[in-house]
C-alpha positions in Angstrom: 189.5 -42.6 60.8 188.5 -45.2 58.3 186.1 -42.9 56.5 187.0 -42.1 52.8 186.4 -38.5 51.7 185.2 -37.8 48.2 186.2 -34.7 46.3 183.3 -32.3 45.5 183.4 -30.9 41.9 184.1 -27.2 41.6 181.2 -25.3 40.0 183.2 -22.1 39.8 180.6 -20.4 42.0 182.8 -20.3 45.1 183.9 -17.2 46.9 187.6 -16.7 47.1 189.2 -17.8 50.3 189.5 -15.2 53.0 186.4 -13.3 51.7 183.8 -15.6 53.0 180.8 -14.0 54.7 177.1 -14.3 54.5 176.5 -11.1 52.5 178.8 -12.2 49.7 177.3 -15.7 49.7 173.8 -14.3 49.4 174.9 -11.9 46.6 176.5 -14.8 44.7 173.3 -16.9 44.9 171.2 -14.0 43.8 173.5 -13.3 40.8 173.3 -17.0 39.9 169.5 -16.9 40.1 169.4 -13.8 37.9 171.7 -15.4 35.3 169.4 -18.4 35.2 166.3 -16.3 34.7 168.0 -14.3 31.9 169.0 -17.5 30.1 165.5 -18.9 30.5 163.9 -15.8 29.1 166.4 -15.6 26.2 164.4 -15.2 23.0 165.0 -17.6 20.2 166.0 -15.9 17.0 164.4 -17.2 13.8 166.6 -19.4 11.7 168.1 -17.7 8.7 167.4 -20.6 6.4 164.9 -18.7 4.3 167.5 -16.3 3.0 169.9 -19.0 1.7 167.0 -20.7 -0.1 166.2 -17.5 -2.0 169.9 -17.1 -2.9 170.1 -20.7 -4.0 167.0 -20.2 -6.2 168.5 -17.1 -7.7 171.9 -18.8 -8.4 170.2 -21.9 -9.9 168.0 -19.7 -12.2 170.9 -17.7 -13.3 173.0 -20.7 -14.1 170.1 -22.3 -16.0 169.6 -19.1 -18.1 173.3 -18.9 -18.9 173.4 -22.5 -19.9 176.0 -23.4 -17.3 174.7 -26.9 -16.6 178.1 -28.3 -15.3 178.5 -25.4 -12.9 174.8 -25.9 -11.8 175.5 -29.6 -11.1 178.6 -28.7 -9.1 176.7 -26.0 -7.2 173.8 -28.3 -6.3 176.1 -31.1 -5.2 178.1 -28.7 -2.9 175.1 -26.7 -1.6 
């Protein structure tokens, strides 16, 4: 044979050797389809950027009231 065989990448969805049968193959495909549906339906949580902005405002206002301008400058450069 002059034919060159290519290696097929392993997707980790294979059935262990010796346990190959149609019922298990169908079950694996159904589980994979269910997993895909769950991932597609996954709700996106709102970002938590609103809370840090409130905290940032509070800290900035506090530092201004206390006259801590150097600390305020450091905080703003780090934040």
